[in-house]
N, CA, C and O atoms as a GROMACS GRO file, in nm:
protein
  328
    1MET      N    1   0.085  -0.118   0.000
    1MET     CA    2   0.000   0.000   0.000
    1MET      C    3   0.089   0.124   0.000
    1MET      O    4   0.185   0.132   0.077
    2SER      N    5   0.057   0.218  -0.085
    2SER     CA    6   0.141   0.337  -0.095
    2SER      C    7   0.116   0.430   0.024
    2SER      O    8   0.015   0.419   0.094
    3LYS      N    9   0.209   0.521   0.044
    3LYS     CA   10   0.197   0.614   0.157
    3LYS      C   11   0.078   0.707   0.140
    3LYS      O   12   0.018   0.750   0.239
    4THR      N   13   0.043   0.738   0.016
    4THR     CA   14  -0.071   0.826  -0.008
    4THR      C   15  -0.200   0.762   0.042
    4THR      O   16  -0.282   0.828   0.106
    5TRP      N   17  -0.218   0.634   0.014
    5TRP     CA   18  -0.339   0.566   0.060
    5TRP      C   19  -0.343   0.555   0.211
    5TRP      O   20  -0.450   0.565   0.271
    6ARG      N   21  -0.230   0.536   0.273
    6ARG     CA   22  -0.226   0.529   0.419
    6ARG      C   23  -0.272   0.661   0.481
    6ARG      O   24  -0.343   0.662   0.582
    7ILE      N   25  -0.232   0.770   0.421
    7ILE     CA   26  -0.274   0.901   0.472
    7ILE      C   27  -0.424   0.920   0.454
    7ILE      O   28  -0.491   0.972   0.543
    8TYR      N   29  -0.477   0.878   0.339
    8TYR     CA   30  -0.622   0.889   0.316
    8TYR      C   31  -0.701   0.804   0.416
    8TYR      O   32  -0.803   0.848   0.468
    9ILE      N   33  -0.653   0.684   0.442
    9ILE     CA   34  -0.721   0.597   0.538
    9ILE      C   35  -0.714   0.656   0.678
    9ILE      O   36  -0.812   0.653   0.751
   10LEU      N   37  -0.598   0.709   0.716
   10LEU     CA   38  -0.584   0.772   0.847
   10LEU      C   39  -0.677   0.892   0.860
   10LEU      O   40  -0.739   0.911   0.965
   11ALA      N   41  -0.688   0.972   0.756
   11ALA     CA   42  -0.778   1.088   0.760
   11ALA      C   43  -0.923   1.044   0.772
   11ALA      O   44  -1.000   1.105   0.846
   12LEU      N   45  -0.962   0.940   0.700
   12LEU     CA   46  -1.098   0.889   0.708
   12LEU      C   47  -1.130   0.835   0.846
   12LEU      O   48  -1.236   0.863   0.901
   13LEU      N   49  -1.038   0.759   0.903
   13LEU     CA   50  -1.059   0.706   1.038
   13LEU      C   51  -1.067   0.817   1.142
   13LEU      O   52  -1.148   0.810   1.234
   14SER      N   53  -0.984   0.919   1.128
   14SER     CA   54  -0.990   1.032   1.220
   14SER      C   55  -1.123   1.104   1.210
   14SER      O   56  -1.180   1.145   1.311
   15PHE      N   57  -1.174   1.119   1.088
   15PHE     CA   58  -1.305   1.180   1.068
   15PHE      C   59  -1.414   1.098   1.135
   15PHE      O   60  -1.502   1.153   1.201
   16LEU      N   61  -1.409   0.966   1.117
   16LEU     CA   62  -1.512   0.881   1.175
   16LEU      C   63  -1.509   0.883   1.327
   16LEU      O   64  -1.614   0.887   1.391
   17VAL      N   65  -1.390   0.881   1.386
   17VAL     CA   66  -1.380   0.888   1.532
   17VAL      C   67  -1.432   1.021   1.583
   17VAL      O   68  -1.505   1.025   1.682
   18GLY      N   69  -1.396   1.130   1.517
   18GLY     CA   70  -1.444   1.262   1.558
   18GLY      C   71  -1.594   1.274   1.546
   18GLY      O   72  -1.659   1.334   1.631
   19THR      N   73  -1.651   1.218   1.439
   19THR     CA   74  -1.795   1.223   1.420
   19THR      C   75  -1.867   1.146   1.529
   19THR      O   76  -1.970   1.191   1.580
   20SER      N   77  -1.815   1.031   1.566
   20SER     CA   78  -1.881   0.952   1.670
   20SER      C   79  -1.878   1.023   1.805
   20SER      O   80  -1.968   1.004   1.886
   21GLU      N   81  -1.777   1.104   1.829
   21GLU     CA   82  -1.772   1.179   1.954
   21GLU      C   83  -1.878   1.288   1.959
   21GLU      O   84  -1.931   1.318   2.066
   22PHE      N   85  -1.911   1.348   1.844
   22PHE     CA   86  -2.010   1.456   1.843
   22PHE      C   87  -2.153   1.404   1.846
   22PHE      O   88  -2.245   1.482   1.874
   23ILE      N   89  -2.176   1.278   1.817
   23ILE     CA   90  -2.310   1.223   1.820
   23ILE      C   91  -2.366   1.226   1.962
   23ILE      O   92  -2.486   1.244   1.981
   24ILE      N   93  -2.280   1.210   2.060
   24ILE     CA   94  -2.323   1.208   2.200
   24ILE      C   95  -2.397   1.336   2.237
   24ILE      O   96  -2.495   1.330   2.312
   25ALA      N   97  -2.353   1.449   2.186
   25ALA     CA   98  -2.418   1.576   2.220
   25ALA      C   99  -2.563   1.578   2.174
   25ALA      O  100  -2.647   1.640   2.240
   26GLY      N  101  -2.593   1.513   2.064
   26GLY     CA  102  -2.730   1.512   2.013
   26GLY      C  103  -2.824   1.422   2.090
   26GLY      O  104  -2.945   1.443   2.089
   27ILE      N  105  -2.770   1.321   2.156
   27ILE     CA  106  -2.856   1.228   2.229
   27ILE      C  107  -2.834   1.236   2.380
   27ILE      O  108  -2.867   1.142   2.453
   28LEU      N  109  -2.779   1.345   2.424
   28LEU     CA  110  -2.748   1.361   2.567
   28LEU      C  111  -2.874   1.353   2.653
   28LEU      O  112  -2.870   1.294   2.761
   29ASP      N  113  -2.984   1.412   2.608
   29ASP     CA  114  -3.107   1.407   2.687
   29ASP      C  115  -3.161   1.265   2.699
   29ASP      O  116  -3.216   1.229   2.804
   30LYS      N  117  -3.146   1.185   2.596
   30LYS     CA  118  -3.191   1.046   2.603
   30LYS      C  119  -3.102   0.964   2.694
   30LYS      O  120  -3.149   0.874   2.765
   31ILE      N  121  -2.974   0.993   2.692
   31ILE     CA  122  -2.881   0.924   2.782
   31ILE      C  123  -2.914   0.955   2.927
   31ILE      O  124  -2.917   0.865   3.011
   32SER      N  125  -2.939   1.082   2.956
   32SER     CA  126  -2.968   1.120   3.094
   32SER      C  127  -3.100   1.060   3.142
   32SER      O  128  -3.110   1.019   3.257
   33SER      N  129  -3.201   1.055   3.056
   33SER     CA  130  -3.328   0.998   3.099
   33SER      C  131  -3.320   0.846   3.114
   33SER      O  132  -3.383   0.790   3.204
   34SER      N  133  -3.244   0.779   3.029
   34SER     CA  134  -3.233   0.634   3.041
   34SER      C  135  -3.150   0.592   3.162
   34SER      O  136  -3.170   0.484   3.217
   35MET      N  137  -3.056   0.678   3.203
   35MET     CA  138  -2.975   0.647   3.321
   35MET      C  139  -3.035   0.706   3.448
   35MET      O  140  -2.982   0.686   3.557
   36ASP      N  141  -3.146   0.778   3.433
   36ASP     CA  142  -3.217   0.840   3.544
   36ASP      C  143  -3.126   0.936   3.623
   36ASP      O  144  -3.123   0.934   3.746
   37ILE      N  145  -3.053   1.019   3.549
   37ILE     CA  146  -2.971   1.123   3.608
   37ILE      C  147  -3.004   1.255   3.539
   37ILE      O  148  -3.070   1.256   3.435
   38SER      N  149  -2.959   1.364   3.598
   38SER     CA  150  -2.989   1.494   3.538
   38SER      C  151  -2.907   1.515   3.411
   38SER      O  152  -2.806   1.448   3.388
   39LEU      N  153  -2.953   1.608   3.330
   39LEU     CA  154  -2.883   1.640   3.205
   39LEU      C  155  -2.743   1.693   3.233
   39LEU      O  156  -2.648   1.664   3.160
   40VAL      N  157  -2.730   1.771   3.340
   40VAL     CA  158  -2.600   1.826   3.379
   40VAL      C  159  -2.504   1.715   3.419
   40VAL      O  160  -2.387   1.716   3.380
   41ALA      N  161  -2.553   1.618   3.496
   41ALA     CA  162  -2.468   1.507   3.540
   41ALA      C  163  -2.423   1.423   3.420
   41ALA      O  164  -2.308   1.379   3.415
   42ALA      N  165  -2.512   1.401   3.325
   42ALA     CA  166  -2.475   1.325   3.205
   42ALA      C  167  -2.369   1.400   3.126
   42ALA      O  168  -2.275   1.339   3.074
   43GLY      N  169  -2.383   1.532   3.115
   43GLY     CA  170  -2.282   1.613   3.046
   43GLY      C  171  -2.148   1.608   3.116
   43GLY      O  172  -2.043   1.604   3.051
   44GLN      N  173  -2.151   1.610   3.248
   44GLN     CA  174  -2.025   1.602   3.324
   44GLN      C  175  -1.958   1.467   3.307
   44GLN      O  176  -1.836   1.459   3.298
   45LEU      N  177  -2.037   1.360   3.303
   45LEU     CA  178  -1.980   1.227   3.281
   45LEU      C  179  -1.912   1.218   3.145
   45LEU      O  180  -1.805   1.158   3.133
   46ILE      N  181  -1.973   1.275   3.045
   46ILE     CA  182  -1.914   1.274   2.912
   46ILE      C  183  -1.788   1.360   2.908
   46ILE      O  184  -1.692   1.326   2.839
   47THR      N  185  -1.789   1.470   2.981
   47THR     CA  186  -1.670   1.555   2.988
   47THR      C  187  -1.554   1.482   3.055
   47THR      O  188  -1.441   1.488   3.008
   48VAL      N  189  -1.583   1.412   3.164
   48VAL     CA  190  -1.479   1.335   3.233
   48VAL      C  191  -1.424   1.226   3.142
   48VAL      O  192  -1.303   1.204   3.136
   49PHE      N  193  -1.513   1.157   3.071
   49PHE     CA  194  -1.468   1.054   2.976
   49PHE      C  195  -1.375   1.114   2.871
   49PHE      O  196  -1.271   1.057   2.840
   50SER      N  197  -1.413   1.228   2.816
   50SER     CA  198  -1.331   1.291   2.712
   50SER      C  199  -1.195   1.334   2.765
   50SER      O  200  -1.094   1.318   2.696
   51LEU      N  201  -1.191   1.388   2.886
   51LEU     CA  202  -1.063   1.429   2.945
   51LEU      C  203  -0.972   1.309   2.970
   51LEU      O  204  -0.853   1.314   2.940
   52VAL      N  205  -1.028   1.202   3.025
   52VAL     CA  206  -0.948   1.082   3.050
   52VAL      C  207  -0.897   1.024   2.919
   52VAL      O  208  -0.783   0.979   2.911
   53TYR      N  209  -0.980   1.026   2.817
   53TYR     CA  210  -0.941   0.977   2.684
   53TYR      C  211  -0.828   1.062   2.627
   53TYR      O  212  -0.731   1.009   2.573
   54ALA      N  213  -0.841   1.194   2.638
   54ALA     CA  214  -0.740   1.285   2.582
   54ALA      C  215  -0.608   1.276   2.656
   54ALA      O  216  -0.501   1.285   2.595
   55ILE      N  217  -0.612   1.259   2.786
   55ILE     CA  218  -0.490   1.251   2.865
   55ILE      C  219  -0.429   1.111   2.859
   55ILE      O  220  -0.307   1.096   2.852
   56GLY      N  221  -0.513   1.009   2.860
   56GLY     CA  222  -0.464   0.872   2.865
   56GLY      C  223  -0.408   0.819   2.735
   56GLY      O  224  -0.317   0.736   2.736
   57THR      N  225  -0.460   0.865   2.623
   57THR     CA  226  -0.416   0.812   2.494
   57THR      C  227  -0.267   0.833   2.468
   57THR      O  228  -0.200   0.737   2.432
   58PRO      N  229  -0.212   0.954   2.484
   58PRO     CA  230  -0.068   0.968   2.461
   58PRO      C  231   0.017   0.887   2.560
   58PRO      O  232   0.124   0.838   2.524
   59ILE      N  233  -0.031   0.874   2.681
   59ILE     CA  234   0.044   0.796   2.781
   59ILE      C  235   0.047   0.649   2.741
   59ILE      O  236   0.152   0.586   2.745
   60ILE      N  237  -0.068   0.596   2.703
   60ILE     CA  238  -0.074   0.455   2.661
   60ILE      C  239   0.008   0.433   2.535
   60ILE      O  240   0.075   0.331   2.521
   61MET      N  241   0.004   0.528   2.443
   61MET     CA  242   0.084   0.516   2.321
   61MET      C  243   0.233   0.513   2.353
   61MET      O  244   0.308   0.436   2.293
   62ALA      N  245   0.276   0.597   2.446
   62ALA     CA  246   0.417   0.600   2.483
   62ALA      C  247   0.459   0.471   2.554
   62ALA      O  248   0.569   0.420   2.531
   63LEU      N  249   0.372   0.418   2.639
   63LEU     CA  250   0.405   0.297   2.712
   63LEU      C  251   0.407   0.173   2.623
   63LEU      O  252   0.480   0.078   2.652
   64THR      N  253   0.330   0.173   2.518
   64THR     CA  254   0.321   0.055   2.432
   64THR      C  255   0.392   0.072   2.298
   64THR      O  256   0.370  -0.008   2.207
   65SER      N  257   0.476   0.171   2.286
   65SER     CA  258   0.539   0.199   2.156
   65SER      C  259   0.633   0.088   2.110
   65SER      O  260   0.651   0.069   1.990
   66GLY      N  261   0.693   0.016   2.201
   66GLY     CA  262   0.788  -0.087   2.162
   66GLY      C  263   0.727  -0.225   2.144
   66GLY      O  264   0.799  -0.321   2.117
   67ARG      N  265   0.599  -0.236   2.159
   67ARG     CA  266   0.534  -0.367   2.152
   67ARG      C  267   0.478  -0.395   2.012
   67ARG      O  268   0.461  -0.304   1.931
   68ASP      N  269   0.451  -0.520   1.988
   68ASP     CA  270   0.393  -0.562   1.861
   68ASP      C  271   0.248  -0.514   1.853
   68ASP      O  272   0.167  -0.546   1.939
   69ARG      N  273   0.217  -0.438   1.749
   69ARG     CA  274   0.083  -0.377   1.735
   69ARG      C  275  -0.027  -0.482   1.719
   69ARG      O  276  -0.137  -0.464   1.770
   70ARG      N  277   0.004  -0.588   1.649
   70ARG     CA  278  -0.098  -0.690   1.628
   70ARG      C  279  -0.138  -0.756   1.760
   70ARG      O  280  -0.257  -0.776   1.786
   71LYS      N  281  -0.040  -0.789   1.843
   71LYS     CA  282  -0.070  -0.849   1.973
   71LYS      C  283  -0.145  -0.751   2.062
   71LYS      O  284  -0.236  -0.791   2.135
   72LEU      N  285  -0.106  -0.624   2.058
   72LEU     CA  286  -0.177  -0.524   2.139
   72LEU      C  287  -0.323  -0.513   2.098
   72LEU      O  288  -0.411  -0.504   2.183
   73LEU      N  289  -0.348  -0.515   1.968
   73LEU     CA  290  -0.485  -0.507   1.920
   73LEU      C  291  -0.565  -0.629   1.963
   73LEU      O  292  -0.681  -0.617   2.003
   74LEU      N  293  -0.504  -0.746   1.956
   74LEU     CA  294  -0.573  -0.867   1.999
   74LEU      C  295  -0.601  -0.865   2.148
   74LEU      O  296  -0.709  -0.907   2.191
   75TYR      N  297  -0.507  -0.818   2.229
   75TYR     CA  298  -0.529  -0.807   2.373
   75TYR      C  299  -0.641  -0.708   2.405
   75TYR      O  300  -0.725  -0.733   2.491
   76ALA      N  301  -0.640  -0.595   2.334
   76ALA     CA  302  -0.743  -0.494   2.358
   76ALA      C  303  -0.881  -0.547   2.320
   76ALA      O  304  -0.979  -0.525   2.391
   77LEU      N  305  -0.889  -0.616   2.207
   77LEU     CA  306  -1.017  -0.675   2.167
   77LEU      C  307  -1.063  -0.780   2.268
   77LEU      O  308  -1.182  -0.788   2.300
   78GLY      N  309  -0.970  -0.859   2.318
   78GLY     CA  310  -1.004  -0.958   2.420
   78GLY      C  311  -1.050  -0.894   2.549
   78GLY      O  312  -1.140  -0.946   2.616
   79LEU      N  313  -0.990  -0.782   2.585
   79LEU     CA  314  -1.029  -0.711   2.706
   79LEU      C  315  -1.171  -0.657   2.696
   79LEU      O  316  -1.249  -0.669   2.790
   80PHE      N  317  -1.206  -0.599   2.582
   80PHE     CA  318  -1.339  -0.543   2.565
   80PHE      C  319  -1.443  -0.651   2.535
   80PHE      O  320  -1.562  -0.630   2.557
   81GLU      N  321  -1.399  -0.763   2.485
   81GLU     CA  322  -1.491  -0.872   2.452
   81GLU      C  323  -1.548  -0.937   2.577
   81GLU      O  324  -1.667  -0.971   2.582
   82GLY      N  325  -1.466  -0.954   2.676
   82GLY     CA  326  -1.525  -1.023   2.789
   82GLY      C  327  -1.433  -1.034   2.902
   82GLY      O  328  -1.469  -1.090   3.006
   0.00000   0.00000   0.00000
């Protein structure tokens, strides 16, 4: 695969991840009512999640930089699977 295609795929994936993050704002009222919490509390929970994600991602990337990416992906999928 050429480097140009890798950049296009990376840009597309970044767009998709960013889009999925903004969907939460549109359904925040439904999230708060289904969890039986206030709208403000649901917004704060999403804010905390975003901050932990933003701070934790570079740290995890630095800690796992020397490891095999395929094994890391398999471990992560196994962790979220069950």
